C-alpha positions in Angstrom: 22.0 7.7 38.0 20.8 5.3 35.4 17.2 5.6 34.4 17.1 2.0 33.0 17.4 -1.3 34.8 19.5 -2.9 32.1 19.5 -6.5 33.5 15.7 -6.7 33.6 14.3 -4.0 31.3 16.5 -4.8 28.3 17.4 -8.5 28.0 20.7 -8.7 26.2 23.7 -10.8 25.5 25.9 -7.8 24.5 27.3 -7.0 28.0 25.1 -4.0 28.3 25.4 -3.8 32.1 29.1 -3.2 31.8 29.2 -0.9 28.8 28.8 2.7 30.2 29.2 4.3 26.8 26.4 2.2 25.3 24.2 2.8 28.3 24.5 6.5 28.0 23.7 6.4 24.3 20.6 4.2 24.9 19.5 6.4 27.9 19.3 9.3 25.5 17.5 7.3 22.8 15.1 5.1 24.9 12.7 7.9 26.0 12.3 9.1 22.4 11.5 5.5 21.4 8.7 5.3 24.0 7.4 8.7 22.8 7.5 7.4 19.2 5.6 4.2 20.3 3.0 6.3 22.1 2.5 8.7 19.1 2.4 6.2 16.2 2.4 2.7 17.7 -0.7 0.5 17.9 -3.7 2.8 18.3 -5.7 2.6 21.5 -3.8 -0.4 22.9 -2.1 1.1 26.0 -4.1 -0.8 28.6 -4.3 -4.1 26.8 -2.5 -7.2 28.2 -1.4 -9.1 25.2 -0.3 -12.8 25.1 3.1 -12.0 23.6 6.3 -13.9 22.8 9.3 -12.3 24.3 13.0 -13.1 23.7 15.1 -13.1 26.8 18.0 -15.1 25.4 19.1 -16.8 22.2 18.9 -20.3 23.4 15.9 -22.6 22.6 14.4 -22.1 26.1 14.8 -18.3 26.1 14.0 -16.9 22.7 10.2 -17.4 22.9 8.8 -16.9 26.4 5.0 -16.4 26.3 2.9 -14.4 28.7 0.4 -11.5 29.0 2.2 -8.2 28.7 1.3 -4.6 28.2 3.0 -3.7 24.9 4.5 -0.5 26.3 6.2 -2.7 28.9 7.5 -5.2 26.4 11.1 -6.0 27.0 12.8 -5.0 23.7 16.0 -7.0 24.0 19.3 -6.8 22.2 20.7 -10.1 20.9 23.4 -11.4 18.7 23.6 -15.1 17.7 26.6 -16.9 19.3 29.8 -16.0 17.5 32.7 -18.0 16.1 36.1 -16.4 17.1 37.6 -18.0 14.0 34.9 -17.0 11.5 36.3 -16.1 8.1 34.9 -13.9 5.4 33.6 -16.3 2.8 33.0 -14.1 -0.3 34.3 -11.0 -2.1 37.7 -9.5 -2.3 38.4 -10.2 1.4 37.6 -13.9 1.2 39.6 -16.0 3.6 40.4 -13.1 5.9 39.1 -13.0 9.5 35.6 -11.5 9.9 35.6 -7.9 11.3 34.6 -7.2 14.9 34.9 -3.4 14.3 33.9 -1.3 11.4 36.8 -0.8 8.9 37.2 2.9 8.2 37.0 2.5 4.4 33.6 0.7 4.7 32.1 2.9 7.4 29.8 5.0 5.3 28.4 2.0 3.3 27.9 -0.1 6.4 26.1 2.8 8.1 23.9 3.2 5.1 23.0 -0.5 5.0 22.1 -0.6 8.7 20.1 2.7 8.5 18.1 1.4 5.5 17.3 -1.9 7.2 16.5 -0.1 10.5 14.2 2.4 8.8 11.9 -0.4 7.6 11.2 -1.7 11.1 9.4 1.3 12.7 7.8 2.1 9.3 5.8 -1.1 9.3 4.5 -0.4 12.8 3.4 3.0 11.6 1.7 1.5 8.5 -0.2 -0.9 10.7 -1.1 1.5 13.5 -4.9 1.5 12.9 -5.4 -2.1 12.1 -6.1 -3.1 15.7 -9.3 -1.1 15.5 -10.7 -3.4 12.8 -9.3 -6.8 13.8 -11.3 -9.8 12.5 -10.6 -11.8 15.7 -8.8 -11.7 19.1 -6.4 -14.3 17.6 -5.5 -12.0 14.7 -5.3 -8.9 17.0 -2.7 -10.7 19.1 -0.7 -11.7 16.0 -0.7 -8.1 14.8 0.6 -6.9 18.1 3.3 -9.6 18.2 4.6 -8.4 14.9 4.5 -4.8 16.1 6.6 -5.4 19.2 9.1 -7.5 17.2 9.5 -4.9 14.5 10.2 -2.6 17.5 12.8 -5.0 18.7 14.4 -5.2 15.3 14.6 -1.4 15.4 16.5 -1.8 18.7 18.8 -4.3 17.1 19.8 -1.8 14.4 20.0 1.1 16.9 22.4 -1.0 19.0 24.8 -1.4 16.0 24.6 2.3 15.3 25.3 3.3 18.9 27.9 0.7 19.5 30.0 1.0 16.3 29.3 4.4 14.7 29.8 7.0 17.4 28.1 10.4 17.0 27.1 9.7 13.4 25.4 6.5 14.7 23.5 8.4 17.4 22.3 11.0 14.9 21.1 8.2 12.5 19.3 6.4 15.4 17.4 9.6 16.3 16.5 10.1 12.6 14.9 6.6 12.6 12.3 8.0 15.0 11.8 11.2 13.1 11.0 9.9 9.6 7.4 8.8 9.3 5.7 6.4 6.8 3.9 8.4 4.2 5.1 11.8 5.5 5.4 14.2 2.5 8.2 16.1 4.0 10.1 13.3 5.8 9.1 9.9 4.5 10.6 6.5 5.1 13.6 5.6 2.9 12.0 2.9 0.8 8.9 3.3 -1.3 6.9 0.3 -0.1 7.2 1.5 3.5 5.3 4.7 2.6 2.4 2.8 1.1 -0.8 2.6 3.1 -1.9 -0.7 4.7 -5.5 0.2 4.9 -7.1 -3.1 5.7 -6.4 -6.7 6.9 -6.2 -8.2 3.4 -3.5 -5.7 2.7 -1.8 -6.6 6.0 -1.8 -10.3 5.2 -0.3 -9.6 1.8 2.2 -7.2 3.3 3.3 -9.8 5.9 3.5 -12.5 3.2 5.4 -10.5 0.6 7.1 -7.6 2.2 8.2 -9.5 5.4 9.5 -12.1 3.0 11.6 -9.4 1.4 12.9 -8.9 5.0 13.8 -12.5 5.1 16.0 -12.3 2.0 17.5 -8.9 2.9 18.4 -10.1 6.5 19.7 -13.4 5.1 22.1 -11.5 2.8 23.2 -9.3 5.7 23.7 -12.5 7.9 26.6 -13.3 5.5 28.3 -10.0 6.2 32.0 -9.8 7.0 31.0 -7.3 9.7 30.4 -10.0 12.4 28.1 -8.0 14.7 25.8 -7.3 11.8 25.8 -10.9 10.7 25.1 -12.2 14.2 22.3 -9.6 14.8 20.4 -10.3 11.6 20.7 -14.1 12.1 18.7 -13.7 15.3 16.2 -11.4 13.7 15.4 -14.1 11.2 14.1 -16.4 13.9 11.3 -13.8 14.6 10.7 -12.9 10.9 9.4 -16.5 10.3 6.3 -15.8 12.4 5.5 -12.6 10.5 5.5 -14.5 7.2 3.4 -17.2 8.8 0.8 -14.6 9.8 0.6 -13.5 6.1 0.5 -16.9 4.5 -2.0 -18.4 6.9 -4.1 -15.2 6.9 -4.5 -15.3 3.1 -5.2 -19.0 3.3 -8.0 -18.4 5.7 -9.5 -15.7 3.5 -9.4 -18.0 0.6 -10.9 -20.8 2.6 -13.9 -18.6 3.6 -14.3 -17.4 0.0 -14.3 -20.9 -1.3 -16.8 -22.0 1.3 -19.2 -19.1 0.3 -18.7 -19.9 -3.4 -19.6 -23.5 -2.8 -22.6 -22.7 -0.6 -24.0 -20.3 -3.3 -22.8 -22.5 -6.2 -21.4 -19.4 -7.9 -18.2 -17.7 -8.9 -20.0 -14.3 -9.5 -17.9 -11.7 -7.7 -20.9 -9.5 -6.8 -22.8 -12.5 -5.3 -19.7 -13.5 -3.3 -19.4 -9.9 -2.1 -23.0 -9.7 -1.2 -22.5 -12.7 1.0 -19.8 -10.9 3.0 -16.7 -12.7 1.5 -13.9 -11.3 -0.6 -14.1 -12.4 -4.2 -11.1 -14.0 -5.8 -10.6 -11.2 -8.4 -10.1 -8.7 -5.5 -7.6 -11.1 -3.8 -5.7 -11.5 -7.1 -5.5 -7.7 -7.5 -4.2 -7.2 -4.0 -1.6 -9.9 -4.7 -0.5 -8.1 -7.9 -0.1 -4.8 -6.1 1.8 -6.1 -3.0 4.0 -8.4 -5.1 5.0 -5.7 -7.5 5.7 -3.1 -4.9 7.7 -5.6 -2.9 10.0 -6.7 -5.7 10.9 -3.0 -6.2 12.5 -3.2 -2.7 15.4 -5.2 -4.1 16.5 -2.1 -6.0 17.7 -1.5 -9.6 18.4 -4.5 -11.7 21.9 -3.2 -12.3 23.6 -1.5 -9.4 27.2 -0.5 -8.9 26.4 -0.2 -5.1 25.4 -3.9 -5.1 28.7 -4.8 -6.7 30.6 -2.7 -4.1 28.7 -4.2 -1.2 29.4 -7.7 -2.3 33.1 -7.3 -3.3 33.7 -5.4 0.0 32.2 -8.2 2.0 29.4 -6.1 3.4 26.4 -8.0 2.0 26.4 -11.5 0.5 23.8 -13.4 -1.4 21.0 -15.5 0.0 22.5 -18.7 1.4 26.0 -17.6 0.2 27.7 -20.5 2.0 25.6 -23.2 0.1 26.5 -21.9 -3.3 29.2 -23.7 -5.2 30.8 -21.0 -7.4 34.0 -19.0 -6.5 32.2 -16.5 -4.3 34.1 -13.7 -6.0 31.9 -13.6 -9.2 34.3 -11.5 -11.4 34.0 -12.4 -15.1 30.6 -14.0 -14.5 27.3 -12.7 -16.0 23.6 -12.8 -15.2 20.5 -12.2 -17.3 18.4 -9.1 -16.7 15.4 -7.8 -18.6 15.0 -4.7 -20.7 12.5 -3.4 -23.2 13.8 -3.3 -26.8 11.6 -2.5 -29.8 8.5 -2.8 -27.7 9.4 -6.3 -26.4 10.9 -7.6 -23.3 14.3 -9.2 -23.9 17.0 -10.6 -21.8 20.6 -9.4 -21.8 23.7 -10.5 -20.1 25.3 -8.1 -17.6 28.2 -8.6 -15.2 27.1 -10.7 -12.3 28.4 -8.4 -9.6 26.2 -5.5 -11.0 23.2 -7.8 -11.1 23.2 -9.0 -7.5 20.0 -7.1 -6.7 18.4 -9.1 -9.5 19.8 -12.4 -8.1 18.3 -11.7 -4.7 15.0 -10.7 -6.4 14.9 -13.9 -8.3 15.5 -15.9 -5.1 12.6 -14.1 -3.5 10.4 -14.7 -6.5 11.0 -18.5 -6.3 10.1 -18.5 -2.6 7.0 -16.4 -3.1 5.7 -18.5 -6.0 6.0 -21.6 -3.8 3.7 -20.0 -1.2 1.2 -19.0 -3.7 1.1 -22.6 -4.8 0.1 -23.5 -1.2 -2.7 -20.9 -1.4 -3.9 -22.6 -4.5 -4.0 -25.9 -2.7 -6.8 -24.3 -0.5 -8.8 -23.6 -3.6 -8.1 -27.0 -5.1 -9.1 -28.8 -1.9 -12.4 -26.9 -2.0 -13.0 -27.8 -5.6 -12.7 -24.3 -6.9 -11.0 -24.2 -10.4 -9.6 -20.6 -10.2 -5.9 -20.3 -9.4 -3.9 -17.3 -8.1 -0.8 -16.3 -10.0 2.1 -13.9 -9.4 2.3 -11.3 -12.1 5.4 -11.0 -14.4 8.3 -9.4 -12.5 8.2 -6.5 -15.0 4.6 -5.6 -14.0 4.0 -2.3 -12.2 7.6 -1.6 -11.6 8.8 1.8 -10.3 12.5 1.2 -9.9 15.3 0.2 -12.4 15.3 -0.2 -16.1 11.6 -1.3 -16.1 10.3 1.7 -14.2 7.4 3.3 -15.9 7.1 0.6 -18.6 3.4 -0.3 -19.0 3.1 -4.0 -18.8 0.3 -6.6 -18.4 0.5 -9.1 -15.6 1.5 -11.7 -18.2 4.5 -9.6 -19.3 3.2 -8.1 -22.4 4.2 -4.5 -23.1 1.1 -2.3 -23.5 0.4 1.3 -24.4 -1.0 4.0 -22.2 -4.5 3.6 -23.5 -4.7 -0.2 -22.7 -3.0 0.4 -19.3 -5.6 3.0 -18.4 -8.4 0.8 -19.7 -7.3 -2.3 -17.8 -5.6 -0.9 -14.7 -8.6 -1.7 -12.5 -8.6 -5.3 -13.7 -5.0 -5.7 -12.7 -4.6 -3.6 -9.6 -7.0 -2.8 -6.7 -9.5 -0.1 -7.6 -11.0 2.5 -5.4 -14.2 0.3 -5.4 -12.1 -2.7 -4.3 -10.6 -0.8 -1.4 -14.0 0.6 -0.4 -15.6 -2.9 -0.5 -12.8 -4.5 1.6 -13.0 -1.6 4.0 -16.7 -2.2 4.4 -16.0 -5.6 5.8 -13.5 -4.4 8.4 -15.7 -4.4 11.5 -14.0 -5.3 14.8 -14.5 -8.8 16.2 -12.7 -9.4 19.5 -14.8 -11.9 21.5 -12.7 -15.0 22.2 -13.3 -17.7 19.6 -15.3 -15.4 17.3 -14.3 -14.5 13.7 -15.4 -12.0 11.1 -17.5 -13.4 8.3 -14.8 -12.9 5.6 -12.2 -15.1 7.2 -12.0 -18.7 8.5 -10.7 -19.6 11.9 -7.1 -20.9 12.1 -6.5 -24.6 12.4 -4.8 -24.1 15.8 -4.0 -21.4 18.3 -0.7 -19.8 19.3 1.8 -21.7 21.5 -0.6 -24.7 21.7 -3.3 -22.5 23.3 -6.9 -23.1 22.1 -8.3 -20.9 19.3 -10.7 -19.3 21.8 -8.0 -18.5 24.3 -8.1 -15.0 25.7 -5.2 -13.7 23.7 -5.9 -10.1 24.6 -7.3 -8.8 27.9 -8.7 -5.3 27.5 -8.1 -2.9 30.3 
């Protein structure tokens, strides 16, 4: 007898109620998912009723239904965007052929690897943010954290669905392994480095959701072009939810900056210690956090030259960001792209085959998008009359992957020696003192309409609710 009421517990548009094979696979996986959520999901939140957005269908009325829900009872649905029976592959060697509804045998291993890597990031971020609810700066922010947590859980379900539906026993084993790896675990860490970093405080959380969730936007967009139609349709729907995650990051940093600027103007000073003493986060610390999260995130795009990237594109498994809007031949053979290397102590550009540089192409698309958002942050400072501006560091700064890995570089892109790096590292990246100071501000504020002293209130609430709405009801 089934242990899951499929029609109510798991909203879906994948015909789950009629698919006995998939039901059995999920029946085996679902209890372990709940155990994982209980063990490493949001700490201490079991009895909270949270004002959450739940997707119950993909149409405009169904993808965002709001109401108070216990997170453990959240309905993690499985959705694919509506399909086109005549959809054609629009890039790579199979361009013009019909998109695949099943996994081609020759691409099985690479597709599984792509889906597992994407799936691994989803529970990782929940684990990284596990303790943040204990130090939320407001009930509004606590609700946003929990919304992101449950939606990352739903994105895990989306990838697990693909593994169970299309990859048989191998897929089931990979789905189990997604619940066994743990962020930062020395023996069994998450696959990608950024998802093993700590997210120790709310400034780090806002930077993570601005930069690292933006990496998710670009990776999902590239997968939404895939010739494997179920993957393309799944990731397109995930992108609708990812936008809110980036909003939390962008608006969160904006509110931190607004409060800092307010304190600087009240005290008529830009002295970091005086700003800190007043309970706000000084701009130098915010810039160092930006430098760290930006540089760690652009490593997620992989090596600047990659034969795997070429194979994934030519095979039709993973396209470029907005592939359909580009005006080239969508095959890319014979074309080149510029990547960086260090030669005679200087950064120089060199031309490499475009197909091998597709990680760099996606990284550069991400950088343009990120820089635009930092410009919006600077508008907050400009409006407050503060002359300081935030800047993204050079893309060669603090890199751990690819040809630039281990090269000591200033944020401006100047190659430096070990002595200068050691001397200035704490000017460029968050220091132990910075982390300790930000941690000292992380007291929990959860009365409706109240906010911690280091962050300004938002302009408006969620789903047209007032800012002082009771977003979380504590049990």
